[in-house]
mmCIF file of the N, C-alpha and C atoms, coordinates in Angstrom:
data_MODEL
# 
_entry.id   MODEL 
# 
loop_
_atom_site.group_PDB 
_atom_site.id 
_atom_site.type_symbol 
_atom_site.label_atom_id 
_atom_site.label_alt_id 
_atom_site.label_comp_id 
_atom_site.label_asym_id 
_atom_site.label_entity_id 
_atom_site.label_seq_id 
_atom_site.pdbx_PDB_ins_code 
_atom_site.Cartn_x 
_atom_site.Cartn_y 
_atom_site.Cartn_z 
_atom_site.occupancy 
_atom_site.B_iso_or_equiv 
_atom_site.pdbx_formal_charge 
_atom_site.auth_seq_id 
_atom_site.auth_comp_id 
_atom_site.auth_asym_id 
_atom_site.auth_atom_id 
_atom_site.pdbx_PDB_model_num 
ATOM 1   N N  . MET A 1 1  ? 21.352 3.496  -34.883 1.00 0.00 ? 1  MET A N  1 
ATOM 2   C CA . MET A 1 1  ? 19.951 3.645  -34.483 1.00 0.00 ? 1  MET A CA 1 
ATOM 3   C C  . MET A 1 1  ? 18.923 4.812  -35.561 1.00 0.00 ? 1  MET A C  1 
ATOM 4   N N  . THR A 1 2  ? 18.195 4.632  -35.647 1.00 0.00 ? 2  THR A N  1 
ATOM 5   C CA . THR A 1 2  ? 17.292 5.131  -36.271 1.00 0.00 ? 2  THR A CA 1 
ATOM 6   C C  . THR A 1 2  ? 15.857 5.834  -35.645 1.00 0.00 ? 2  THR A C  1 
ATOM 7   N N  . LEU A 1 3  ? 15.796 7.126  -35.879 1.00 0.00 ? 3  LEU A N  1 
ATOM 8   C CA . LEU A 1 3  ? 14.570 7.336  -34.587 1.00 0.00 ? 3  LEU A CA 1 
ATOM 9   C C  . LEU A 1 3  ? 13.812 8.129  -35.619 1.00 0.00 ? 3  LEU A C  1 
ATOM 10  N N  . ASN A 1 4  ? 12.378 8.657  -34.971 1.00 0.00 ? 4  ASN A N  1 
ATOM 11  C CA . ASN A 1 4  ? 11.323 9.314  -36.242 1.00 0.00 ? 4  ASN A CA 1 
ATOM 12  C C  . ASN A 1 4  ? 10.961 9.943  -34.926 1.00 0.00 ? 4  ASN A C  1 
ATOM 13  N N  . LEU A 1 5  ? 11.490 12.090 -35.485 1.00 0.00 ? 5  LEU A N  1 
ATOM 14  C CA . LEU A 1 5  ? 10.911 12.654 -35.095 1.00 0.00 ? 5  LEU A CA 1 
ATOM 15  C C  . LEU A 1 5  ? 10.051 12.943 -35.281 1.00 0.00 ? 5  LEU A C  1 
ATOM 16  N N  . PRO A 1 6  ? 9.221  13.896 -33.986 1.00 0.00 ? 6  PRO A N  1 
ATOM 17  C CA . PRO A 1 6  ? 7.870  14.404 -34.469 1.00 0.00 ? 6  PRO A CA 1 
ATOM 18  C C  . PRO A 1 6  ? 8.216  15.419 -35.328 1.00 0.00 ? 6  PRO A C  1 
ATOM 19  N N  . LYS A 1 7  ? 6.997  15.655 -36.587 1.00 0.00 ? 7  LYS A N  1 
ATOM 20  C CA . LYS A 1 7  ? 6.987  16.694 -37.751 1.00 0.00 ? 7  LYS A CA 1 
ATOM 21  C C  . LYS A 1 7  ? 8.037  18.006 -37.213 1.00 0.00 ? 7  LYS A C  1 
ATOM 22  N N  . ASP A 1 8  ? 7.437  18.794 -36.005 1.00 0.00 ? 8  ASP A N  1 
ATOM 23  C CA . ASP A 1 8  ? 7.973  20.492 -35.605 1.00 0.00 ? 8  ASP A CA 1 
ATOM 24  C C  . ASP A 1 8  ? 9.343  19.800 -35.138 1.00 0.00 ? 8  ASP A C  1 
ATOM 25  N N  . ILE A 1 9  ? 10.344 19.142 -34.783 1.00 0.00 ? 9  ILE A N  1 
ATOM 26  C CA . ILE A 1 9  ? 11.293 18.707 -33.827 1.00 0.00 ? 9  ILE A CA 1 
ATOM 27  C C  . ILE A 1 9  ? 12.311 18.832 -35.263 1.00 0.00 ? 9  ILE A C  1 
ATOM 28  N N  . GLU A 1 10 ? 11.808 17.844 -36.271 1.00 0.00 ? 10 GLU A N  1 
ATOM 29  C CA . GLU A 1 10 ? 12.453 17.427 -37.197 1.00 0.00 ? 10 GLU A CA 1 
ATOM 30  C C  . GLU A 1 10 ? 12.431 19.127 -38.726 1.00 0.00 ? 10 GLU A C  1 
ATOM 31  N N  . THR A 1 11 ? 11.783 19.569 -38.509 1.00 0.00 ? 11 THR A N  1 
ATOM 32  C CA . THR A 1 11 ? 11.489 21.087 -39.063 1.00 0.00 ? 11 THR A CA 1 
ATOM 33  C C  . THR A 1 11 ? 12.292 21.770 -38.630 1.00 0.00 ? 11 THR A C  1 
ATOM 34  N N  . LEU A 1 12 ? 12.410 21.425 -37.302 1.00 0.00 ? 12 LEU A N  1 
ATOM 35  C CA . LEU A 1 12 ? 13.405 22.816 -36.719 1.00 0.00 ? 12 LEU A CA 1 
ATOM 36  C C  . LEU A 1 12 ? 14.811 22.635 -36.419 1.00 0.00 ? 12 LEU A C  1 
ATOM 37  N N  . VAL A 1 13 ? 14.987 21.425 -36.563 1.00 0.00 ? 13 VAL A N  1 
ATOM 38  C CA . VAL A 1 13 ? 16.398 20.752 -36.277 1.00 0.00 ? 13 VAL A CA 1 
ATOM 39  C C  . VAL A 1 13 ? 16.698 20.825 -38.630 1.00 0.00 ? 13 VAL A C  1 
ATOM 40  N N  . LEU A 1 14 ? 16.193 20.461 -39.354 1.00 0.00 ? 14 LEU A N  1 
ATOM 41  C CA . LEU A 1 14 ? 16.566 20.854 -40.849 1.00 0.00 ? 14 LEU A CA 1 
ATOM 42  C C  . LEU A 1 14 ? 16.980 22.076 -40.667 1.00 0.00 ? 14 LEU A C  1 
ATOM 43  N N  . ALA A 1 15 ? 15.681 23.106 -40.022 1.00 0.00 ? 15 ALA A N  1 
ATOM 44  C CA . ALA A 1 15 ? 16.473 24.750 -40.324 1.00 0.00 ? 15 ALA A CA 1 
ATOM 45  C C  . ALA A 1 15 ? 17.494 24.908 -39.760 1.00 0.00 ? 15 ALA A C  1 
ATOM 46  N N  . ARG A 1 16 ? 18.138 24.551 -38.786 1.00 0.00 ? 16 ARG A N  1 
ATOM 47  C CA . ARG A 1 16 ? 19.016 25.014 -38.297 1.00 0.00 ? 16 ARG A CA 1 
ATOM 48  C C  . ARG A 1 16 ? 20.778 24.304 -38.737 1.00 0.00 ? 16 ARG A C  1 
ATOM 49  N N  . VAL A 1 17 ? 20.176 23.119 -39.360 1.00 0.00 ? 17 VAL A N  1 
ATOM 50  C CA . VAL A 1 17 ? 21.433 22.770 -40.468 1.00 0.00 ? 17 VAL A CA 1 
ATOM 51  C C  . VAL A 1 17 ? 21.365 23.577 -41.571 1.00 0.00 ? 17 VAL A C  1 
ATOM 52  N N  . GLU A 1 18 ? 20.298 23.672 -42.372 1.00 0.00 ? 18 GLU A N  1 
ATOM 53  C CA . GLU A 1 18 ? 19.907 24.667 -43.487 1.00 0.00 ? 18 GLU A CA 1 
ATOM 54  C C  . GLU A 1 18 ? 20.626 26.100 -43.235 1.00 0.00 ? 18 GLU A C  1 
ATOM 55  N N  . SER A 1 19 ? 20.638 26.648 -42.006 1.00 0.00 ? 19 SER A N  1 
ATOM 56  C CA . SER A 1 19 ? 20.989 28.180 -41.592 1.00 0.00 ? 19 SER A CA 1 
ATOM 57  C C  . SER A 1 19 ? 22.248 28.143 -41.694 1.00 0.00 ? 19 SER A C  1 
ATOM 58  N N  . GLY A 1 20 ? 23.119 26.487 -41.291 1.00 0.00 ? 20 GLY A N  1 
ATOM 59  C CA . GLY A 1 20 ? 24.570 26.682 -41.408 1.00 0.00 ? 20 GLY A CA 1 
ATOM 60  C C  . GLY A 1 20 ? 24.617 26.978 -39.945 1.00 0.00 ? 20 GLY A C  1 
ATOM 61  N N  . ASP A 1 21 ? 23.824 27.047 -39.123 1.00 0.00 ? 21 ASP A N  1 
ATOM 62  C CA . ASP A 1 21 ? 24.501 26.452 -37.424 1.00 0.00 ? 21 ASP A CA 1 
ATOM 63  C C  . ASP A 1 21 ? 24.801 25.313 -36.767 1.00 0.00 ? 21 ASP A C  1 
ATOM 64  N N  . PHE A 1 22 ? 24.407 23.970 -37.563 1.00 0.00 ? 22 PHE A N  1 
ATOM 65  C CA . PHE A 1 22 ? 25.393 23.291 -37.335 1.00 0.00 ? 22 PHE A CA 1 
ATOM 66  C C  . PHE A 1 22 ? 25.359 22.489 -38.913 1.00 0.00 ? 22 PHE A C  1 
ATOM 67  N N  . ALA A 1 23 ? 26.171 21.361 -39.047 1.00 0.00 ? 23 ALA A N  1 
ATOM 68  C CA . ALA A 1 23 ? 26.773 21.030 -39.959 1.00 0.00 ? 23 ALA A CA 1 
ATOM 69  C C  . ALA A 1 23 ? 26.001 19.498 -40.414 1.00 0.00 ? 23 ALA A C  1 
ATOM 70  N N  . SER A 1 24 ? 25.340 18.938 -39.538 1.00 0.00 ? 24 SER A N  1 
ATOM 71  C CA . SER A 1 24 ? 24.325 18.066 -39.766 1.00 0.00 ? 24 SER A CA 1 
ATOM 72  C C  . SER A 1 24 ? 23.382 17.513 -38.655 1.00 0.00 ? 24 SER A C  1 
ATOM 73  N N  . ALA A 1 25 ? 22.020 17.372 -38.840 1.00 0.00 ? 25 ALA A N  1 
ATOM 74  C CA . ALA A 1 25 ? 20.939 16.786 -38.253 1.00 0.00 ? 25 ALA A CA 1 
ATOM 75  C C  . ALA A 1 25 ? 21.910 16.279 -36.920 1.00 0.00 ? 25 ALA A C  1 
ATOM 76  N N  . GLU A 1 26 ? 22.737 15.042 -36.655 1.00 0.00 ? 26 GLU A N  1 
ATOM 77  C CA . GLU A 1 26 ? 23.620 14.511 -36.027 1.00 0.00 ? 26 GLU A CA 1 
ATOM 78  C C  . GLU A 1 26 ? 23.843 15.329 -34.878 1.00 0.00 ? 26 GLU A C  1 
ATOM 79  N N  . GLU A 1 27 ? 24.484 16.417 -35.567 1.00 0.00 ? 27 GLU A N  1 
ATOM 80  C CA . GLU A 1 27 ? 25.342 17.248 -34.760 1.00 0.00 ? 27 GLU A CA 1 
ATOM 81  C C  . GLU A 1 27 ? 24.135 18.401 -33.935 1.00 0.00 ? 27 GLU A C  1 
ATOM 82  N N  . ALA A 1 28 ? 22.981 18.682 -33.621 1.00 0.00 ? 28 ALA A N  1 
ATOM 83  C CA . ALA A 1 28 ? 22.081 19.419 -34.034 1.00 0.00 ? 28 ALA A CA 1 
ATOM 84  C C  . ALA A 1 28 ? 21.395 18.736 -32.636 1.00 0.00 ? 28 ALA A C  1 
ATOM 85  N N  . LEU A 1 29 ? 21.399 17.485 -32.781 1.00 0.00 ? 29 LEU A N  1 
ATOM 86  C CA . LEU A 1 29 ? 20.899 16.507 -32.069 1.00 0.00 ? 29 LEU A CA 1 
ATOM 87  C C  . LEU A 1 29 ? 21.472 16.551 -30.730 1.00 0.00 ? 29 LEU A C  1 
ATOM 88  N N  . ARG A 1 30 ? 23.244 16.320 -30.620 1.00 0.00 ? 30 ARG A N  1 
ATOM 89  C CA . ARG A 1 30 ? 23.876 15.641 -30.287 1.00 0.00 ? 30 ARG A CA 1 
ATOM 90  C C  . ARG A 1 30 ? 23.844 17.176 -29.509 1.00 0.00 ? 30 ARG A C  1 
ATOM 91  N N  . ASP A 1 31 ? 23.688 18.231 -29.503 1.00 0.00 ? 31 ASP A N  1 
ATOM 92  C CA . ASP A 1 31 ? 23.889 19.623 -28.987 1.00 0.00 ? 31 ASP A CA 1 
ATOM 93  C C  . ASP A 1 31 ? 22.730 19.707 -28.302 1.00 0.00 ? 31 ASP A C  1 
ATOM 94  N N  . ALA A 1 32 ? 21.641 19.573 -28.881 1.00 0.00 ? 32 ALA A N  1 
ATOM 95  C CA . ALA A 1 32 ? 20.225 19.439 -27.839 1.00 0.00 ? 32 ALA A CA 1 
ATOM 96  C C  . ALA A 1 32 ? 19.970 18.711 -26.756 1.00 0.00 ? 32 ALA A C  1 
ATOM 97  N N  . MET A 1 33 ? 21.116 17.660 -26.844 1.00 0.00 ? 33 MET A N  1 
ATOM 98  C CA . MET A 1 33 ? 20.177 16.330 -25.963 1.00 0.00 ? 33 MET A CA 1 
ATOM 99  C C  . MET A 1 33 ? 21.748 16.837 -24.950 1.00 0.00 ? 33 MET A C  1 
ATOM 100 N N  . LYS A 1 34 ? 22.549 17.734 -25.362 1.00 0.00 ? 34 LYS A N  1 
ATOM 101 C CA . LYS A 1 34 ? 23.993 17.499 -24.065 1.00 0.00 ? 34 LYS A CA 1 
ATOM 102 C C  . LYS A 1 34 ? 23.154 17.839 -22.302 1.00 0.00 ? 34 LYS A C  1 
ATOM 103 N N  . PRO A 1 35 ? 22.401 19.110 -22.721 1.00 0.00 ? 35 PRO A N  1 
ATOM 104 C CA . PRO A 1 35 ? 21.849 19.336 -21.214 1.00 0.00 ? 35 PRO A CA 1 
ATOM 105 C C  . PRO A 1 35 ? 21.636 18.141 -20.352 1.00 0.00 ? 35 PRO A C  1 
ATOM 106 N N  . TRP A 1 36 ? 20.571 17.389 -21.466 1.00 0.00 ? 36 TRP A N  1 
ATOM 107 C CA . TRP A 1 36 ? 19.744 15.845 -20.893 1.00 0.00 ? 36 TRP A CA 1 
ATOM 108 C C  . TRP A 1 36 ? 21.154 15.428 -20.142 1.00 0.00 ? 36 TRP A C  1 
ATOM 109 N N  . LEU A 1 37 ? 22.324 14.802 -21.414 1.00 0.00 ? 37 LEU A N  1 
ATOM 110 C CA . LEU A 1 37 ? 23.298 14.202 -20.305 1.00 0.00 ? 37 LEU A CA 1 
ATOM 111 C C  . LEU A 1 37 ? 24.415 14.573 -19.285 1.00 0.00 ? 37 LEU A C  1 
ATOM 112 N N  . ASP A 1 38 ? 23.636 15.865 -19.684 1.00 0.00 ? 38 ASP A N  1 
ATOM 113 C CA . ASP A 1 38 ? 24.942 16.566 -18.395 1.00 0.00 ? 38 ASP A CA 1 
ATOM 114 C C  . ASP A 1 38 ? 24.183 15.530 -16.856 1.00 0.00 ? 38 ASP A C  1 
ATOM 115 N N  . ALA A 1 39 ? 22.891 16.163 -17.469 1.00 0.00 ? 39 ALA A N  1 
ATOM 116 C CA . ALA A 1 39 ? 22.125 15.922 -15.946 1.00 0.00 ? 39 ALA A CA 1 
ATOM 117 C C  . ALA A 1 39 ? 21.745 14.696 -15.741 1.00 0.00 ? 39 ALA A C  1 
ATOM 118 N N  . GLU A 1 40 ? 22.117 13.301 -16.657 1.00 0.00 ? 40 GLU A N  1 
ATOM 119 C CA . GLU A 1 40 ? 22.288 12.053 -16.188 1.00 0.00 ? 40 GLU A CA 1 
ATOM 120 C C  . GLU A 1 40 ? 23.755 11.647 -15.476 1.00 0.00 ? 40 GLU A C  1 
ATOM 121 N N  . HIS A 1 41 ? 23.890 12.177 -16.184 1.00 0.00 ? 41 HIS A N  1 
ATOM 122 C CA . HIS A 1 41 ? 25.576 12.157 -15.280 1.00 0.00 ? 41 HIS A CA 1 
ATOM 123 C C  . HIS A 1 41 ? 26.003 12.377 -14.312 1.00 0.00 ? 41 HIS A C  1 
ATOM 124 N N  . SER A 1 42 ? 25.382 13.814 -14.030 1.00 0.00 ? 42 SER A N  1 
ATOM 125 C CA . SER A 1 42 ? 25.000 13.920 -12.421 1.00 0.00 ? 42 SER A CA 1 
ATOM 126 C C  . SER A 1 42 ? 24.230 13.229 -11.568 1.00 0.00 ? 42 SER A C  1 
ATOM 127 N N  . ARG A 1 43 ? 22.971 12.486 -12.066 1.00 0.00 ? 43 ARG A N  1 
ATOM 128 C CA . ARG A 1 43 ? 22.118 12.263 -11.634 1.00 0.00 ? 43 ARG A CA 1 
ATOM 129 C C  . ARG A 1 43 ? 22.544 10.290 -10.554 1.00 0.00 ? 43 ARG A C  1 
ATOM 130 N N  . GLN A 1 44 ? 23.708 9.777  -12.091 1.00 0.00 ? 44 GLN A N  1 
ATOM 131 C CA . GLN A 1 44 ? 24.487 8.714  -11.823 1.00 0.00 ? 44 GLN A CA 1 
ATOM 132 C C  . GLN A 1 44 ? 25.556 8.879  -10.715 1.00 0.00 ? 44 GLN A C  1 
ATOM 133 N N  . GLN A 1 45 ? 26.068 9.778  -10.652 1.00 0.00 ? 45 GLN A N  1 
ATOM 134 C CA . GLN A 1 45 ? 27.168 10.014 -9.373  1.00 0.00 ? 45 GLN A CA 1 
ATOM 135 C C  . GLN A 1 45 ? 26.700 10.417 -8.022  1.00 0.00 ? 45 GLN A C  1 
ATOM 136 N N  . LYS A 1 46 ? 25.363 10.929 -8.009  1.00 0.00 ? 46 LYS A N  1 
ATOM 137 C CA . LYS A 1 46 ? 24.618 10.995 -6.863  1.00 0.00 ? 46 LYS A CA 1 
ATOM 138 C C  . LYS A 1 46 ? 24.299 9.969  -6.248  1.00 0.00 ? 46 LYS A C  1 
ATOM 139 N N  . LEU A 1 47 ? 23.732 9.001  -7.335  1.00 0.00 ? 47 LEU A N  1 
ATOM 140 C CA . LEU A 1 47 ? 22.898 7.841  -7.590  1.00 0.00 ? 47 LEU A CA 1 
ATOM 141 C C  . LEU A 1 47 ? 24.331 7.103  -6.880  1.00 0.00 ? 47 LEU A C  1 
ATOM 142 N N  . ARG A 1 48 ? 25.522 6.780  -7.601  1.00 0.00 ? 48 ARG A N  1 
ATOM 143 C CA . ARG A 1 48 ? 27.300 6.495  -7.039  1.00 0.00 ? 48 ARG A CA 1 
ATOM 144 C C  . ARG A 1 48 ? 27.098 6.506  -5.368  1.00 0.00 ? 48 ARG A C  1 
ATOM 145 N N  . SER A 1 49 ? 26.786 7.506  -5.137  1.00 0.00 ? 49 SER A N  1 
ATOM 146 C CA . SER A 1 49 ? 27.449 8.562  -3.738  1.00 0.00 ? 49 SER A CA 1 
ATOM 147 C C  . SER A 1 49 ? 26.251 7.525  -2.586  1.00 0.00 ? 49 SER A C  1 
ATOM 148 N N  . ILE A 1 50 ? 25.246 7.701  -3.086  1.00 0.00 ? 50 ILE A N  1 
ATOM 149 C CA . ILE A 1 50 ? 24.117 6.907  -2.048  1.00 0.00 ? 50 ILE A CA 1 
ATOM 150 C C  . ILE A 1 50 ? 24.357 5.810  -1.906  1.00 0.00 ? 50 ILE A C  1 
ATOM 151 N N  . LYS A 1 51 ? 24.625 5.011  -3.041  1.00 0.00 ? 51 LYS A N  1 
ATOM 152 C CA . LYS A 1 51 ? 25.090 3.003  -2.554  1.00 0.00 ? 51 LYS A CA 1 
ATOM 153 C C  . LYS A 1 51 ? 26.218 3.300  -2.362  1.00 0.00 ? 51 LYS A C  1 
ATOM 154 N N  . ALA A 1 52 ? 27.374 4.414  -2.013  1.00 0.00 ? 52 ALA A N  1 
ATOM 155 C CA . ALA A 1 52 ? 28.333 4.339  -1.585  1.00 0.00 ? 52 ALA A CA 1 
ATOM 156 C C  . ALA A 1 52 ? 27.723 4.349  0.014   1.00 0.00 ? 52 ALA A C  1 
ATOM 157 N N  . LYS A 1 53 ? 27.132 4.850  0.197   1.00 0.00 ? 53 LYS A N  1 
ATOM 158 C CA . LYS A 1 53 ? 27.363 5.495  1.886   1.00 0.00 ? 53 LYS A CA 1 
ATOM 159 C C  . LYS A 1 53 ? 26.274 4.325  2.467   1.00 0.00 ? 53 LYS A C  1 
ATOM 160 N N  . ILE A 1 54 ? 25.513 3.981  1.476   1.00 0.00 ? 54 ILE A N  1 
ATOM 161 C CA . ILE A 1 54 ? 24.667 2.637  1.835   1.00 0.00 ? 54 ILE A CA 1 
ATOM 162 C C  . ILE A 1 54 ? 25.764 1.351  2.390   1.00 0.00 ? 54 ILE A C  1 
ATOM 163 N N  . ALA A 1 55 ? 26.237 1.501  1.343   1.00 0.00 ? 55 ALA A N  1 
ATOM 164 C CA . ALA A 1 55 ? 27.419 0.060  1.911   1.00 0.00 ? 55 ALA A CA 1 
ATOM 165 C C  . ALA A 1 55 ? 27.921 0.072  3.099   1.00 0.00 ? 55 ALA A C  1 
ATOM 166 N N  . GLU A 1 56 ? 28.230 1.406  2.945   1.00 0.00 ? 56 GLU A N  1 
ATOM 167 C CA . GLU A 1 56 ? 29.151 1.721  4.237   1.00 0.00 ? 56 GLU A CA 1 
ATOM 168 C C  . GLU A 1 56 ? 28.983 1.782  5.692   1.00 0.00 ? 56 GLU A C  1 
ATOM 169 N N  . GLY A 1 57 ? 27.607 1.826  5.853   1.00 0.00 ? 57 GLY A N  1 
ATOM 170 C CA . GLY A 1 57 ? 25.819 1.968  6.823   1.00 0.00 ? 57 GLY A CA 1 
ATOM 171 C C  . GLY A 1 57 ? 26.396 0.699  7.266   1.00 0.00 ? 57 GLY A C  1 
ATOM 172 N N  . ASP A 1 58 ? 26.027 -0.157 6.159   1.00 0.00 ? 58 ASP A N  1 
ATOM 173 C CA . ASP A 1 58 ? 25.885 -1.471 6.173   1.00 0.00 ? 58 ASP A CA 1 
ATOM 174 C C  . ASP A 1 58 ? 27.660 -2.777 6.948   1.00 0.00 ? 58 ASP A C  1 
ATOM 175 N N  . ALA A 1 59 ? 28.277 -1.919 6.254   1.00 0.00 ? 59 ALA A N  1 
ATOM 176 C CA . ALA A 1 59 ? 29.548 -2.402 7.426   1.00 0.00 ? 59 ALA A CA 1 
ATOM 177 C C  . ALA A 1 59 ? 30.484 -1.872 8.212   1.00 0.00 ? 59 ALA A C  1 
ATOM 178 N N  . ASP A 1 60 ? 29.074 -0.708 9.002   1.00 0.00 ? 60 ASP A N  1 
ATOM 179 C CA . ASP A 1 60 ? 29.768 -0.306 10.233  1.00 0.00 ? 60 ASP A CA 1 
ATOM 180 C C  . ASP A 1 60 ? 28.310 0.102  10.751  1.00 0.00 ? 60 ASP A C  1 
ATOM 181 N N  . PRO A 1 61 ? 27.826 -1.076 11.189  1.00 0.00 ? 61 PRO A N  1 
ATOM 182 C CA . PRO A 1 61 ? 26.364 -0.684 12.246  1.00 0.00 ? 61 PRO A CA 1 
ATOM 183 C C  . PRO A 1 61 ? 26.540 -0.245 13.088  1.00 0.00 ? 61 PRO A C  1 
ATOM 184 N N  . VAL A 1 62 ? 25.528 0.968  13.430  1.00 0.00 ? 62 VAL A N  1 
ATOM 185 C CA . VAL A 1 62 ? 25.285 1.746  14.545  1.00 0.00 ? 62 VAL A CA 1 
ATOM 186 C C  . VAL A 1 62 ? 24.313 1.061  15.334  1.00 0.00 ? 62 VAL A C  1 
ATOM 187 N N  . ASP A 1 63 ? 24.511 0.943  16.906  1.00 0.00 ? 63 ASP A N  1 
ATOM 188 C CA . ASP A 1 63 ? 23.159 0.833  17.933  1.00 0.00 ? 63 ASP A CA 1 
ATOM 189 C C  . ASP A 1 63 ? 22.537 2.222  18.221  1.00 0.00 ? 63 ASP A C  1 
ATOM 190 N N  . LEU A 1 64 ? 21.358 2.772  17.193  1.00 0.00 ? 64 LEU A N  1 
ATOM 191 C CA . LEU A 1 64 ? 20.739 3.267  17.842  1.00 0.00 ? 64 LEU A CA 1 
ATOM 192 C C  . LEU A 1 64 ? 18.936 2.884  18.232  1.00 0.00 ? 64 LEU A C  1 
ATOM 193 N N  . THR A 1 65 ? 19.110 4.086  19.200  1.00 0.00 ? 65 THR A N  1 
ATOM 194 C CA . THR A 1 65 ? 17.826 3.694  19.360  1.00 0.00 ? 65 THR A CA 1 
ATOM 195 C C  . THR A 1 65 ? 16.612 3.863  18.351  1.00 0.00 ? 65 THR A C  1 
ATOM 196 N N  . PRO A 1 66 ? 15.130 3.937  19.006  1.00 0.00 ? 66 PRO A N  1 
ATOM 197 C CA . PRO A 1 66 ? 14.331 4.149  17.704  1.00 0.00 ? 66 PRO A CA 1 
ATOM 198 C C  . PRO A 1 66 ? 14.521 5.848  17.843  1.00 0.00 ? 66 PRO A C  1 
ATOM 199 N N  . ALA A 1 67 ? 14.296 6.497  19.102  1.00 0.00 ? 67 ALA A N  1 
ATOM 200 C CA . ALA A 1 67 ? 14.035 8.083  19.027  1.00 0.00 ? 67 ALA A CA 1 
ATOM 201 C C  . ALA A 1 67 ? 15.124 8.703  18.736  1.00 0.00 ? 67 ALA A C  1 
ATOM 202 N N  . GLU A 1 68 ? 16.290 7.589  18.615  1.00 0.00 ? 68 GLU A N  1 
ATOM 203 C CA . GLU A 1 68 ? 17.788 8.916  18.084  1.00 0.00 ? 68 GLU A CA 1 
ATOM 204 C C  . GLU A 1 68 ? 17.344 7.979  16.601  1.00 0.00 ? 68 GLU A C  1 
ATOM 205 N N  . VAL A 1 69 ? 16.910 7.193  16.098  1.00 0.00 ? 69 VAL A N  1 
ATOM 206 C CA . VAL A 1 69 ? 16.503 7.248  14.164  1.00 0.00 ? 69 VAL A CA 1 
ATOM 207 C C  . VAL A 1 69 ? 15.947 8.871  13.908  1.00 0.00 ? 69 VAL A C  1 
ATOM 208 N N  . ALA A 1 70 ? 14.912 8.949  14.869  1.00 0.00 ? 70 ALA A N  1 
ATOM 209 C CA . ALA A 1 70 ? 13.965 9.579  14.399  1.00 0.00 ? 70 ALA A CA 1 
ATOM 210 C C  . ALA A 1 70 ? 13.934 11.055 14.908  1.00 0.00 ? 70 ALA A C  1 
ATOM 211 N N  . SER A 1 71 ? 15.343 11.300 15.508  1.00 0.00 ? 71 SER A N  1 
ATOM 212 C CA . SER A 1 71 ? 16.001 12.910 15.881  1.00 0.00 ? 71 SER A CA 1 
ATOM 213 C C  . SER A 1 71 ? 17.133 12.964 14.895  1.00 0.00 ? 71 SER A C  1 
ATOM 214 N N  . ARG A 1 72 ? 17.199 11.843 14.372  1.00 0.00 ? 72 ARG A N  1 
ATOM 215 C CA . ARG A 1 72 ? 18.378 11.963 13.219  1.00 0.00 ? 72 ARG A CA 1 
ATOM 216 C C  . ARG A 1 72 ? 17.549 12.426 11.728  1.00 0.00 ? 72 ARG A C  1 
ATOM 217 N N  . LEU A 1 73 ? 16.933 11.638 11.447  1.00 0.00 ? 73 LEU A N  1 
ATOM 218 C CA . LEU A 1 73 ? 16.220 11.923 10.283  1.00 0.00 ? 73 LEU A CA 1 
ATOM 219 C C  . LEU A 1 73 ? 15.224 13.192 10.273  1.00 0.00 ? 73 LEU A C  1 
ATOM 220 N N  . ASP A 1 74 ? 14.672 13.728 11.594  1.00 0.00 ? 74 ASP A N  1 
ATOM 221 C CA . ASP A 1 74 ? 14.519 15.265 11.177  1.00 0.00 ? 74 ASP A CA 1 
ATOM 222 C C  . ASP A 1 74 ? 14.916 16.216 11.604  1.00 0.00 ? 74 ASP A C  1 
ATOM 223 N N  . LYS A 1 75 ? 16.702 15.989 11.935  1.00 0.00 ? 75 LYS A N  1 
ATOM 224 C CA . LYS A 1 75 ? 17.425 17.190 11.381  1.00 0.00 ? 75 LYS A CA 1 
ATOM 225 C C  . LYS A 1 75 ? 17.740 17.412 10.135  1.00 0.00 ? 75 LYS A C  1 
ATOM 226 N N  . LEU A 1 76 ? 17.990 15.317 9.424   1.00 0.00 ? 76 LEU A N  1 
ATOM 227 C CA . LEU A 1 76 ? 18.134 15.556 8.054   1.00 0.00 ? 76 LEU A CA 1 
ATOM 228 C C  . LEU A 1 76 ? 17.164 15.964 6.931   1.00 0.00 ? 76 LEU A C  1 
ATOM 229 N N  . ALA A 1 77 ? 15.753 16.413 7.445   1.00 0.00 ? 77 ALA A N  1 
ATOM 230 C CA . ALA A 1 77 ? 14.626 16.594 6.786   1.00 0.00 ? 77 ALA A CA 1 
ATOM 231 C C  . ALA A 1 77 ? 14.506 18.136 7.032   1.00 0.00 ? 77 ALA A C  1 
ATOM 232 N N  . GLU A 1 78 ? 15.199 18.686 8.113   1.00 0.00 ? 78 GLU A N  1 
ATOM 233 C CA . GLU A 1 78 ? 15.340 20.282 8.307   1.00 0.00 ? 78 GLU A CA 1 
ATOM 234 C C  . GLU A 1 78 ? 16.516 20.524 7.580   1.00 0.00 ? 78 GLU A C  1 
ATOM 235 N N  . THR A 1 79 ? 17.481 19.967 7.287   1.00 0.00 ? 79 THR A N  1 
ATOM 236 C CA . THR A 1 79 ? 18.694 20.621 6.447   1.00 0.00 ? 79 THR A CA 1 
ATOM 237 C C  . THR A 1 79 ? 18.105 20.970 4.983   1.00 0.00 ? 79 THR A C  1 
ATOM 238 N N  . LEU A 1 80 ? 17.476 19.361 4.310   1.00 0.00 ? 80 LEU A N  1 
ATOM 239 C CA . LEU A 1 80 ? 17.019 18.953 3.144   1.00 0.00 ? 80 LEU A CA 1 
ATOM 240 C C  . LEU A 1 80 ? 15.720 20.264 2.812   1.00 0.00 ? 80 LEU A C  1 
ATOM 241 N N  . THR A 1 81 ? 14.679 20.609 3.585   1.00 0.00 ? 81 THR A N  1 
ATOM 242 C CA . THR A 1 81 ? 13.524 21.815 3.833   1.00 0.00 ? 81 THR A CA 1 
ATOM 243 C C  . THR A 1 81 ? 14.011 23.142 3.614   1.00 0.00 ? 81 THR A C  1 
ATOM 244 N N  . THR A 1 82 ? 15.495 23.609 4.122   1.00 0.00 ? 82 THR A N  1 
ATOM 245 C CA . THR A 1 82 ? 16.244 24.348 3.992   1.00 0.00 ? 82 THR A CA 1 
ATOM 246 C C  . THR A 1 82 ? 16.709 24.985 2.984   1.00 0.00 ? 82 THR A C  1 
ATOM 247 N N  . ARG A 1 83 ? 17.355 23.950 2.158   1.00 0.00 ? 83 ARG A N  1 
ATOM 248 C CA . ARG A 1 83 ? 17.708 24.321 1.083   1.00 0.00 ? 83 ARG A CA 1 
ATOM 249 C C  . ARG A 1 83 ? 16.988 24.090 -0.399  1.00 0.00 ? 83 ARG A C  1 
ATOM 250 N N  . ALA A 1 84 ? 15.606 23.616 0.083   1.00 0.00 ? 84 ALA A N  1 
ATOM 251 C CA . ALA A 1 84 ? 15.285 24.423 -1.589  1.00 0.00 ? 84 ALA A CA 1 
ATOM 252 C C  . ALA A 1 84 ? 14.454 25.215 -1.550  1.00 0.00 ? 84 ALA A C  1 
# 
């Protein structure tokens, strides 16, 4: 893969290599991308978990009234807003 970096990023990467912080531009870019890769891995794990829960729910449907659904969603929304 060949990438064309914006001039300011290219300058920064080359400066870090020339200073000895990294052995190559590839190493510098790999290090710079690590937080993004970690976040992407976490996002993929969460997505797999959500899909598994959906499949579990589809496999074992529960008969709920619309009022019960609304109540459960309200409780879920409350827990999500208290985490933020």
